[in-house]
N, C-alpha and C positions, 0 to 999 in steps of 0.2 A: 835462880837469880832473883835479886831483890827488885821490887817495883815501887819502892818508897820514893818520896819526893826528893830525897837527897841523892838518889841514884837514878837520873833520868833514863828512860827507856830509849834505846836507839833502834832504828829500823834494821841495821846490820846485825845487831845482837839477836834480835828476834828471828831473823832469817837463819842464823846459825842454830838457834834453839829448836827450829822445826825438825831437825834430825832426831829429836827425842819424842816426837808425837807420832800418832798413827798416820799411815799414808793417806787415809781419807781426810783426817783433820788437817794434815799438811796442805792438801790441795785447796781446801776452802780458805784456810788462814792465809795462805800465800796470795790468793786473789785479794783478800782484804788488805793485806800489807801494801800491795801495789797501789791501792786506791786511797790509803790513809794519808791525810794531809795535816793533822793536828796532833799535838801531844796527848790530848784526851783520847783520840781514836787509837793511838799507839798503846796507851795505858790499858784500854779495854781489851785490845788484842793480846797484850802481855798476860792479862789475867786468864784469858781463854787458853793461851798456850800452856800456862801452868796446869790448868785443869786437864788439858789433853795429855800432857806429859805424865801426870799422876795416873791416868788410866793405863798408860803403857807400863808404868812402874808396877802397878798392881798385877798386871798380867805376868810380868817377869818374876815377880815375887812368888806367884802361885806355881811356877814351874818347879817341880821337885828334882832332885838329883836323878840322873837317868842310869839304869842298869840294862845290860844286854844279856839274854840267855846264851851261855857259851855253846849250848847244844845246837843252836841254829847256824847254818852255814853263813848267813849274811853277817853275823856278829864278827866273824873272822875277817871280813872285808870292810868293816865299818870305817877304818881310817882312810882306805882308798876311796870309799864312797863319799865320805865327808870332804876330802880334798877335791874330788871331782865337782861336787856341788858348789864348793867355795869358789872354784876357779872358772866355772863355766855357767852360762845362763841356762843351758839345757843339758841334761844327762839322761842316758838310756840305761836302765838296769834290767838285765835279763836273767831270769832264774826260774827253775822248775817250782812247781807247787811243793810247799814244805820247806823252802829255803828261808822263809821268815821275812822276805822283802816287804810284804804288805804291812806287817806290824812294826818292823824295826826302822824303816826309812823315815817315818814321821818323827820317831825319837831322835834319829841322827840329826834331823833338821832342827829340832828343839835344842840339841846340844850346840848347834852352830849359831844359836841366837835367833833363828828364824821364828816367826810366829808372834813377835812382840808388836811390831809396828803394823803388822797385817797378819791375817790368819794363814795357817798352813791348810790349804784346801786339799782334801784327799777324796777323789771320786771313785765310786764303785758302780759296776753295771747293774747291781741288784740291791733292793732295799734291805733285804735280810743281811747281805754281806756288809753294808754300810753300818748297820746297827751292831752286829756281832764283832766287827773289827774294832769299832769304837769302844765297845765294852771290854774287849781283850786288852787294848792299849791302856785304858784307864786302870784296869786291874793290875797290869804290869808296873805302872808308876804309882800304884797305891792310892788312887783317888776314885771319886765317884764320877759318874757321867754328868757332864755339865760344868765341871770345874775346868781343868786344863784341856780336857778332851770332851768334845760333844759331837752330836750328829744331827743331821737334818734330812728327813725323808718326806715323802709326800704327805703323810698324815701326822708327822711328829717332828718337832723342832726342839732339840735339847742342847742348844748352844747358848752360853751366857756371855755377859760382857767381859768376863775374865778368861774366856776360852782362848786357847792358842791353836788348837787343832780342830778342824771341822771335817768329819766324815760325811759324805753326802752321795746321792746318786748323781750320775752325770746329767740327768734331766734337771735336777735342782740348779746346777751350775749354768746350764743353758738358759733357764728361766731368769737367773740373776743377770745374765749378759744383756737381756733386754732393758733392764733398769740401770745397769752400770756397765757400759760398753768397755770401759778400761779395767774392770774388775779391781778397782782400787782398794777393796777391803782385804785383798790377799797379797802377801809378799812371796808366797810359795804355792805352787800347784803340783800335786802328785796325781797323774792320770794312771790309775791302776788297771790291770788286766787289758792293756791296750791291744794285745794279740787277738782279742775277740772281734775287733774291728767292727763294732756295731755302728749304726748310723750316727748315734750321738757321739761316740768316741771319735770317729773320723771328722765330724763337724767341729768338735772341740779342738782337735789337733790342727785343723786348717785355720780356725779362728786364732789360736795361740800363735801360729806361725806368722800371722799378719800383725798380731798385737805386740809381740816381743820387742821389735825395734822402737815402739812407742813407750815401752815400760822396761827400761834397761835394768831396773832393780828387781824385777820379777824373775824368780827362779821356777823352772819347769822340770819336773822329773817324770819320765815315762817309764813305767814298769811293765814288763811283759814276760810271758813264758819264752822259752828259747825258740820262738817261731818268727823268723825274719826280722830280728831287731835292726839289721842294717837298713831296712826301708825307713824306719823311724829316724835313724841317725842321719840319713840323707835328706829326709824331709826337713829336719831342723839344722841343716848345714849352715855354716857361717857365710858371711858375704863373700869371702874368698873361696867358697866351695868346700871348706873343711867340714866333714861330717861331725855331728855331735858325738862326744865320747860314749862308748859302750862299756859297761862293767857287767861281766857275767858272773853269776853266783850259782854254784852247783847245788843241786838239791840232795836230800838224803835218799839216794836210790841204790839199788843193787843191780847187778848185770841181768840182762834179759836176753834169752836165746830166742831168735826168730826162726820159725819153721814154716815153710810154704807147702800147703797141701791143696793145690788147685783142683777144682771139681771136674775139670776137663783134662784128661791125661791119656797116654797110650798104654795099652795092655795087650800083649801078644800081637803086636802089630796093628791093633785096631784102636780108634779113638773112642774113649769111654766118657760119656757125659753123665756125671754122677748126680743123683738127686740131692738138692741142697740140704734136706733134713737128714739124709743118710750121712752126708759129709760132716754135718754138725755132730751127730752122735758118735761117729768114728773119731772125730777130733777130741771129744770129751773123754771117750774111752782111753785114747792114747795118753791124755794128760793125767787121768786118774791112776794110770800105771806108774806115773813118775813119783807119786807120793801124796801125802795129805795136803790139803789146801783148797780154798774155794776157787771156783772158775767163773770168770766174767765173760759173757758172750754178747757181742754187739750185733744188733739187727736194725734194719731201716725203719720198721714201724710196728704198731701194735698188733696187726694181724699176723705178721711174721712171728712175733713173740708167742702168740696163742698157738700157732701151728707147731712151733718148736716145743712148747710145753706138752702138747699132746704126744709128740714123737718121743720125747725123753721119758715121760711118764709111762709110755707104752713099753719102754725097755725094762721097766721094773728094777732099776738099780737099787740095791739095798743101801740104806743109810744116806741117801741123797735127797736133799730138799731143793725143790725148784721154786725160785722167787722171781716174779716179773718186776720190771722197773721202767715206767714210762710216765709221761706228764699227766695223762688223764686218770691215773690211779688216785684213789683217795689218799689223804694224808697218812692215814693209819697203814694202808697197804705199802706206801712208799717207805715208811719208817721200819718195815720188817727187815730191810737189808742191813739196818744198823743194830738190830737186836741180837743178843747172844744166841748161839745155837750149838747143837751137838752134831757130829757127823760132817758130811761135806755139803756145801751149798753151791748150787749153780744159779747164778744171777743172769737173767735174760733182760738186756737193757737196750734202749735206743741210745743215741749219742748224748743223752743227758748225763751219762757217766763218764764222758770224755773229760770235761772240765768243770761242769756245774756241781757235781757231787763226787766225793771220794768215798768209794765203797771199801769198808775195812776188810782186812784178812784175805785179799785177793793174791793168789800165787800164780794163777794161770789166766790167759786170755784167749778167746776164740773170736777172730775178727772176720765177719762175712765180707767186709770191704765196701759196704754200701751204707747210704743214709738218705733220709728225706731232707733235701735242701730247699728251703723256702727261696723261690726265685720268681721274680716279677716278669711276666710275659709282655714285652713291648708290643707284640702283635695283637694279642687278645685283651690286653689291659687288665689281666687278673693275676692274682698271686697263685703260683703253682707250687706243688710240693712233690716234684718228681724224685724218684729214687735214682741216685747218682753214685758212681764210685767216689769214695772219699779221697781227699788229697794225701800226699805223702806225710804232710805235717799232722793231719788228723790220725792217720794210721800209726804214726809214731807216738802220738798222745795215747792212743788206745793200748798199744803194746806196753807203754811206760806204766800203765796202771797195775801191772803185776810185779813191779820191782820195788815196792814200797816197804815190804816186811822181810823179804829174803830174795834169793836168786829166783828169777821168774822165767816162764816159757810162754811165748805167744805163738799161736798157730793162725796163719792167714790163709783163708780159703780161696786164695788166688795165687797166681805165679809171681815169681820175683820179677820177671819181665813185665808183667802187668803193673806191678808196683813202680818199677822204674819209669814206665810210660805215663804215669799219672802226674797231674800238675803238682808243683811243689807245695803250694799253699791253697787253702780254700778262699774263694772269692770273698772279699769283704762285703758286708751288707749293703753298702752304698752302690755296689755294682749289680745287686740283685733285688732291689726293692724300689717302690715308687718314691720319688724324691719330693713329693708335694710338701711334706712337713718341713723339710730342710729349706726349700725355696721360700716357703711362707715365713719362716723365722728370719732368713737372710733378707727378705724384702722388708720385713718389719724393722729390722736393725739397719737398713740402708747399707748393706754390705756390697752392693754392686752386682755386676753380672755374675751369675753362678758359674758360667764357663771359665771365668777368670779367677775363681776362688781357689786358694792353694790347698786343695784336698791332698791327702797322702796318695791316693790313687784317683785320678780324675774320672768321673762317670762319663759315659758316652753321651754325645749330644742328643741322641734319640731318647735316652732316659730323662734328660733334662726337659725335653719337649713334652714328654708324657706327664711329668710332674706339673708343668705349666698348664697342660690340657685339663688335668684334674682340678686345679685351682680355678680355671675358667669355668669348669662344670659346676663348681660349688659357688660361683659368683663372687670369688674372693679377689679377682683381678679385673682391672679395666682393660679395654682394648688398646690402650695407649702405653707408651713407655716414657720414662724420664731418665735421660742420660744413659740409655741403654739398659735400664733395669725395669722390672715390672712395677706397676703402681697398684696399691691395694685399694679396694673399695671399702666402704664402711663395714660391709659384711666381712670382708677379709681381715680388717683390723680386729673385729670382734672375735673371729675364729682364732686369730693369732694369740689372743689374750687367754684363751681357754686351754687348760693343760691336758687336752685329749687329742686323739687323732683328728685331722682336719675334717674328715667326713662326719664324725660324731659331733664335732664343734658346730658344723653347719646345721645339724639337726637341732641343736640347742638354740641357735640363733632363730630358726624358724619357729620352734616351740614357743619362744618368748613372744614372737609376733602373733601367734595363734592362741595364746593363753593356756598352753598345756605344758609349761616349762617343768613343773615338778614331776609329772608323769614321765616325760622324756628324760629328765635327769636320772630317774630310777632305771630306765631301760638302757640308756647310754652307759651308766655305771656297770650294769649287769653284762653288757657286751664287752666292756673293757677288761674285766677280771675273768678268771677261770670259773666255769659254771659251778654254782654252789650245789647243784644236784649231783650226787654221787651214784655210780653204778658199779658196786664191787663185782668182781668177776664171778664170784660164786653166788651172788644174790641179785643178778640183774633183773629177773622177773619180779621179785618182790619190790625192788626199787622202782621199776616202771609202774607197778600197781599203785604204789604210794604217790608217785608223781602225776598220775593220770588226772587227778582232780584239778591240776593247774593248767591243763591243756585248753586251748581255744581253737575251735574248728577253722577259723579264718586267719589266725595270726599267732605266730610264735612269740611275737613281741608282747602281746597282751598276756601271754603266759607268765612273762617276767613280772608284770604288775599283779597278777593273781597270787603269784608266789610271794611277792613283797608284802601284799596285804595280809596274807596268811602268817608270815613271819612276824609282822608288826603286831597282829592280834595275839599271837602266841606269846610274844615278849611281854605284852601288857597283862596277859592273864596269869603268867607263871613267874615263879621265882627264878633266880639265875641258874641254879643247878637243875631245876625241873625243865627250864627252857632248853638247856644243853641236852638233857636226856631226850626230850621230844625231838629236837633236831636230829639227833643221832638215830632215833627210831624211824624218822621220816627220810633217812638217807640224805640229809642236808648237812653240808660241811660248815661247822661252826666258825672256824677261823676265816673262811671265805665270806661268810655272812658278815662278820665284823669288817672285813675289807670292803665289802659292798656298802655297808653303812658309812664307813669312813669316807669313801669316795663320793657318795651322795652328799655327805655333810660338807666336804671340801668344795664340791661343785656348786652347792648352794651358796657358800660363802663367796666364791669367785664371782658368781652371777650377781650376788647382792652388791658387790663392789662395783660391778658394771652398771648398777642402777636398774637391774631387772627384777621383776617381781615373780617369785616362785611360791605361790600359795600351796599349802600342804593339801594334797588331793584327798577327797573322799571318793571311793570307788564309783558311786552312782553319779558323781558330778563330772566325770571325765567324758570327753568326746572322742570316741575311737577314730572317727574320720580325721579330726584335727591332729591327733597323735600320729596317725600313719602318714599324713601329709608332711608333718614335721620330719619324720624319719626319712621319708622319700626325698626330701631336699638334699640329703647327704648320700643318697643311693641311686641317683638317676642313671648311672651306667651299670647298675646292678638290677635292672628290670628284665622281665622276659614275658613273651606271649606264648601261650600254649600252642603246640604244633598239632592242630586237628584234635583228635580224641586220644592222642598218645600221652604218655607221661613226660615227654620231653618238651623243653621250652627253647624257643629261639631267643637268644640274648643279644647283647650289644656286640657290634663289630663282627657279626657272623658266628658268634659262639653258640653252642648248644649245651644245655645242662639239664640235670634232673634235681628234684627236691631230695635232700638227704633223707634216708629212710626214717631217722629218728624224729622228723618233724611231724606235727599234728596235721599238716596239709598234704602229706605224702600220698595218702590213699585216695583223696578226692582233690586233685589239683585244680586251682582256679584258672580262669582264662588269662588273667594278668597277675603278676606278682612282683614283689621286690625282695631282694635277698640281702641280709646283713653282711654276708660273706660269701664269696665265690672261691672255692678252693679246688684245685685240680690234683687228684691222686690217681686212682685207676681211671677216673673220668672226671669231668667238671661237675662238682656238687654245689648246690645252693643250700646254705645253712641259715637258720633264723629267717624264715620267710613269712610273708603276709600277702593276703589278697589286696589288690589296689584297683582303683578306677583310672582308665586312660585319661579322663578329664583332669585328674590331679597332676599327671605327668605333663600334660599340655600347659597347665597353669604355671608349674614350677620351672619347666625346661626353657620356656621363652625362646630366646635367640639360639639355643642349642638345637632346636627342632629344624629338620630339613623338610621343606614343602615341595611337592611336585604338583604342578597344575596342568590340567588337560581340558580339552573340549570347551574353550571359551565360547559363550553364546549370549544372546540377548534375552532378558526377561522383561516382558511387558508389565507383569504384575509389580515387579520391583523397580521398574524404570531404570534399570542398570544392567551392566554386563555381569555375568556370573561365570564361574569356572568350577570344575571338580577338583578337589584338593585331597592329596594323600600326604599325611604327615608322619615322619619317622624320627626316632631318636636313636642315633647310633645304629641305624638299620632296623630297629624294632618298630613295626607299624603301630602307631598310636591312633591315627584316624585313617580308615581305609578309603572312604569315599564320602566327601562332604561338599555340599554346594556353598561356595563363598563368594562375596562380592569381588568382582574382577578388579575394581580400583585398588584393592589392597595388594593385588598381585602385580599389576602393570598399570599404574595410573594414566600414563600417556595413551596406551591402547584403549583403556576403559573410556577415556574422554572422547577419543575418535568414535568408539562404538556408540556412545550416548548421542553425539551429534548426528551420526548417520542414521541410527535406528529410531531415535526419538524425534529429533527436530526435523530431519529430512524425510524419513519414511513414515513418520507419524505413528510409530508403534509404541504408544504409551497413552495413558489416560490423564488428561490435564484440563484445567479450566482457563488457562491463560488466553486472553483475547488475541494477542499478537499471533499465537500459534494457529488458532482457528481461522484467523484472517489470512494468514500465509497459506494455509491449506486450500482455502477457496481460490486464492490467486494462482496457486500451482495447478489446481484442477481446471481453472479457466484456460491456463496456458496449455495444459495437456490436451484439452478439447480441440485446440487449434491444430495440434499435431495429428489428432485423430481425423479431423476434417481434411487436412491437407494430404493425408496418407503418405507422410514422409517423416522420418526422424531427424533430429538435430535442430529443430526449430526452437524448442525450449532449451534453456541452459542445462548443462549436465550436472550430475551430483557433486562433482569436484568443485564447481563454481559455488553451489549452495553451501558446501562444506567450508570453503574459504570465507564465505559470508559470516557464518557463525563462529568459525575458528578465530577470526580476527576480532570478534567482539566479546567472546566469553573468556573469563579468566582461566588460567591453567588449572585451577583447583576444581573446576566444575567437571565432575566425572559421573554423576548420577542425577536422577530426577530430583532427589531430595536436596542435593547440593544446589541444583539449579533453582529450585523453588525458594530456598533461603536467600540466595544472591539476588534473584530477580525481584523479590518482594521489596527489597531496599532500592535496587537500581532503578526500577520503573518510576519511583517517586520523582526522580530528577530527569530521567531520559526515557519516557514512555514509548517513543517511536524508534528506539534503538534497534530493535529486532524486526521491524516491519519491512517486508519485501517491497521494492518498487516494481509494480506490474510490468512496466516497460523493460526493466532490466532482466526479466525472466525470459524474454524472447530474443532470438537471434536477429541478425540484420536482414535475413531473407524471409521474414514473416510479414513483410509489408503488403504482399498481394493477397493476403487472407482477409477478405472483407465479409460483412454481413450479407451482402447481395449474393456473393458467390457461395457462401456457406450459411444459409438461413438456419436459424434455431427453431423456427415454427413452420408448420405446413397447414395452410387453411383448407379445410374440407367442409363445404357447406357454410354454416355459420360458426364453426368451431375451429380454433387454432390448436393444433396438436404439436407437442414437443417432438423435436428431432434429436436423435442421439447418433454420434459418429463413433465408429470403431475401426482402427487400423490394426487388424489382426488376421492376416490371411489364414484360412483354415477354420476359423471360428464360425459357428452358425450365424452370428450376427455381424460378421465382417461387412463393412460398408455403412449404409444409412438405415436407421431404424426409426419408424414412426411409432410413438408411444400412444396406444389407444386404451383408455380406461375400459375395463371389462363391461360396464353398463352400456358403453357406446359401440361395442364391438359388433353387435348384430346389425347395426345400421351402416357399417362400413362396407365400401366396395372398392375395387381396384382401379376405378377410373382416375386417370391422371398420374398415377404413380409410376407408369412406365417412362415418364420424362425425367425422373430423378431430380437431383438438385443441380443448379447451373454448373458448378465446378466440375462435376463428373460427366456432363453431357457430351463433351467432345470425345472423351474416352469411350463413352457408351456408343456413340455413332461409329467410332473406329472398330469396336468389337462387333457391332451389328454387321458391318460390311464383311468382317471375317467369317460370319456365320453363313454368308451366301454360298450357293453352289459355285463350284470352281469356275464354270463357264461364265457365270454372271460376275463373279468376283474379279475376274481378269479385266473387266471393262472399267473398274473403279479402283485401280491401284496407282500409286500407293494409297492404302486405306487412310492413313492419317491426313494426307493432303485433301482427299475428298471429304473427309469428316469435317475438316477445318473450313472448307469452302461451303459446305452444306449448312453448317450451324447458323450463320447469320440469316439464312433464308427461311428458317423454321419459325413458326409461331407457337411457342410452348403452350401446352394444355388444350390446343384447339384440335380435338380428336386424337385418335391413337397416334403415337409417335411413329410407328412403322409405316402407316399410310402416308403421312406427310413426308417422311424421309425417303420413301420409295419414289414419290413424285419428284422431289428435289434431285435425287440421283439421276433420274431419267432426264431431267433437264440439263444435267451436267455432263451428259454423254453416256450414261449407263444404258445398257440394253434394256429390254423390257422387264425391268425389275418391278415386282409387285410386293405388297405387304406380306403376302403368304410365303415369299421366298426367304424371308428372314427367319432365323430360329432363336427367338429370345431365350428359350430354355437352355441354350448352350452358352449363354453369356457367363463370364466370371461371376462368382457369388456376390462380390461387392458392388456389382452393377445392377443388382436386383434389389428392390426395396424390401426391407424386412419389416414385418408387422409384429409389434410387441404388445402383448396383453398385460396391462398394468393394474395392480390391485389398488385399494383405496389408500395404501401407504406410499404409493408411487413406485413400487417395486415391480420389475418385470418378472412375471410368474411363468410366462410362456412366450415363445417367439417362433415365427416361421416365415419363410418366403412365400408360402402358399396361404393366402388369406382364408380361403374356404376351409382348409384343413385346420387352421387355427380356431376358427369359429366353431367347427364341429367338435374339437377336443374340449372346448370350454363352454359347451351348450348349457351344462348344468349351472355354471357360474353366471351365465347370461340370464337364464331364467330366474335365478335367485335375485339378480340385480333389479328385476322389474316387479318383484314381489310387492313393493310398496304401492305401486299403481294398481295391482290386482285387489288390494284391500278395499278400495273404494269403487272399483269398476266391475268386479266380478259379482255374479249372483248365483244362488243355488238353483239346482235343476227344478223345472216345472213341467208338468205333462203337456201344457199347451201355452203358446205365447199369446199374451193379451197386452194392450197398452198399459193396463193397470199393474200387472205383475213384473214384466221385464222392461216395458217401455221401449223408447228409442235407443238403439245401440249406437254410441258415438263412434265416429271413424277413428279417432286417436285421442289419447290422453297424455298429459305431461306431468312428470314428477321429478324431484331432485333426489338423486342417489349418490352418496359419497361426494357431494359437491358438484355433481354433473347433472344437467337437465336431460332426462331420459324420456323419449317418446315411446309409448306403448300402444298396441292396437287391439281394442276389444272386439270380440266376435262371438256369435252363437256357436255352441258346440253340441253335437248330438251326445246324449248321455242316457243311460238306462232309465227308463220311465219318463223321458222327455228331452228337454234341452236346457242348457245353462249358458251363462256368459263367462267367457274366459279371456284373459289378456295375453296377447302374443308379442314377442319382441320385434317381429317384422310385419309389414303390411301384407306381403304375399301370403304368409302363413295365416293371417287373420282372414283374408278373402277366401282362401280355400276352405277353412273351417266354416265360414259363414254360408258358403254354397252348399256344403254337405248338410248342415243343420237345417237350412231352408227347405231343401228337398225332403228331408225327413218329416218336417212339419206338414208339407203339402201331401205327402203320401198318406199321412195319418188322417188328413181331413177329407181326402177324395175316396169315395167308396168304389173300388174297381175290383172286378174278379181277376185274380192273379192269372188264372188259366187263360182268360180271354186276352189279357195284356201280353202274355208271352207267346200266344199262338202265332206261329209264323216266324218267330225269332230263331236265329241259329242256336244250337245246343249250348254253346259257351255263354251266351247272354242270358239264356233261360236259367242256367245254373247260378249265374251271378245274382239275378233277381231273387231266386229262391233263398240264397244265403245272405241277403242284405241284412246286416245286424240290427238295424233300428226298426225293423218291421214296417207295417203299413196299414192301410185300411183293412178292416176285417173282410175276409172273403178270399 
């Protein structure tokens, strides 16, 4: 159309013209048209419309005439297929392998005019298939890749602006959905190999089911093998319930005879259970008798294949070549099945030959009927690989492999009844895998509740919960929901943007934070692809020897880095061909190395777009701890602790596993490890493991940890409550027993503990003035209870608790918290926490007076402290007079029998009860007589019992005397206790018997008067004279430990004469003085000993003869 000034542009004309531009351009231009208000705006839009239409014209011009190979079954049905696509939004096309549906349906769409306004998107489950199919279609239409037909896979995008068909992996389309939720760049989508029912395929089909009503011009074609196409038709049923049309295309197949040869059968009336290997060999012998042709045998796993090889080779069949086929074989070994050969070949394969690979030349099949099916355990949260009977559909796929070149025969090593009892189809992947990645993508795309998503087969709610649990483990989801759907954290959004498994994406997020992104990129890439290290069956020992240099004693992950560094160095040192040769010699797979490099490069680019920095590591600059902590972030439920000294580990949720024998840690297992993968085969194995520290787990797991606390107690040192903590993660013990602050466990209980133990009981060390003042007030109040000998006078602990509780903020749970708060609070309210002394005593404390309960006892000129104790059974129960040790020698019992006034009436009552019965009967009731007697007594005027006896006689008691009382039988608290006090004021000894107390402390008493002896004592002299010893003073005074002590000097007889010595008591000094004086007199008087003793009794004569100090000569 013209846009010149003589032909004004109209809005309606432009809207009509939009039918000739791409769907993407139409969407953006339509919005602009609705907003345009001026001719100039419309003119600018018209120019853009013309440019957009030109692009569509170029695409259309580039599409060549389409031819269809007549040999392909789909070519014969192309008119039916074209009509179905033209008339329906969704079409299901079912056909066996070889029917041509994969290559011809995109060409039929091109013939229908599809692919001009939008691409014909064609998905494949695998990258190799996407590329080879694109190349095949381009070859058939006579063009190069990138013209009309292109492809996009993870490492390679060969789609141009003129391309109409885009082959891609289903993962590529899923990634595009995040950026373009309406998929506006496509006008047709072909979902190929839908029967495989991978997680991606089921998600795509569910997404398209919801999208189609919003994109009525979008065509969807689902292609499948002839396995349950009706399920897809029902999934895409119209609003009225009409299923989508199904077109079946037969493949190029020949008839296949099915023979059942169960291993359990009856023979001669007995049940025979045949050995599986014998059954296999007999089946092969039976088939070899049928004629030439190769035999394909299906087994569940690699070990079964090795056993079968040994059994077949043991039969020594001539002209028979045995070839294994399974995923772990090297590329070269796998390709042996495609190479020409002479004689007969027996191929022993896992289910890889069911659909993934077509083995040429197969005439016969032996089906053991089992396979390892990857299945997620919702109980143990690990991926299992149990051996299970295959479904009927899989069994038919297997038998169909022998009908490609001629009539075939398939022997099933199980019964027909067994076959009939098996499930019709294999469970789709969505029913047997963790759904975390699907939930993550759905949450990122805001697709709502996964339980409401239109999957072809809805997963169980338990599987959905497990997917959510894993995302919570990875820190990808918050604890909240928005309109019934999960909410992503920033970590979750980062994980969703990375094109790897969520666990591995979480590793990269953590590696970016810890500065080890490049190293972890390399490791994650290695874990994503098939191991580049090959172990050919015939050269395993040599391969292991070559690979030993890469092993790390503590980490299989670091082995990847050592390998990476070695490959990098080799690539730098060698030319291309030399590098390839070295890799081959080192048993390293060159193509997988390229894939490793490609994935690292792509992840570096993705992380760069996220703004992350991935420095290229030098081996010496890496931090192994940071690397392993990054990996651990994605493997928190893949940890284990060693079970004692065994090789078994206790894992998450009660699982038990062992390290896979190929690991470098298998022989010397660490105490704690993480595993890159937990897979259950014959048992649960941990692959790609590394030693870890429990502290790393604790740091990363955070709220996932479960803590058990026990034995809460008070710590004086910490001034806080403490508890013993055991921390577990999914049942794995991370911390066995650790002391933790109790306020982190139970703040309310910790606060109560602080108030009771610190503020009330005083069990802490503090400098606060209010506290020490309160302690003194409480001690004073407590003394009143001790004096009164009854409890309940002082307020109880609950009252004191309420006092503090009402004043302290709820956040005060430890001494440290208190110190911080009180430092500020006391500036404005310093008396806030001061006790009122009167409030500490109850109402019945008024009769407790100083007169009744004296604090001092005057003895002579000294006031001694009294101490009261109310503790029946304690040696000091009652009243104790505190006597400093230096004054103890001068103490006597005089007056102490009267006790203190408050106890005196009870004392009199108990004295009456010690009287003999005949006398006691005259003064009953005892309390009455004690009360009447008390006012008549004059305290401290002579012994109490003498006064009391006289008063009782005057009150009517019979001839009661002082000797009738038995003071020794009085209760302990009615006898004065004497306490020996050291210079610090501490009672070091106490006794009701003063004499016994003095005797026990005689040494201390003598030591206390040592100061007086320094000036008053003199050394021994043979004879006293006024000049040498002089006058001996009767007493001397000195101060010892603050107390005035009186000591008593005296002469004492000593070898060679006499000397002056100081004694603590006057009596001891007088006795020593007498003996010393006699000694001096005897030495001065000349008396014949025989004359002196003449006439004395024998005993006295002996005493004189043995007098130690001698006498006058003679």
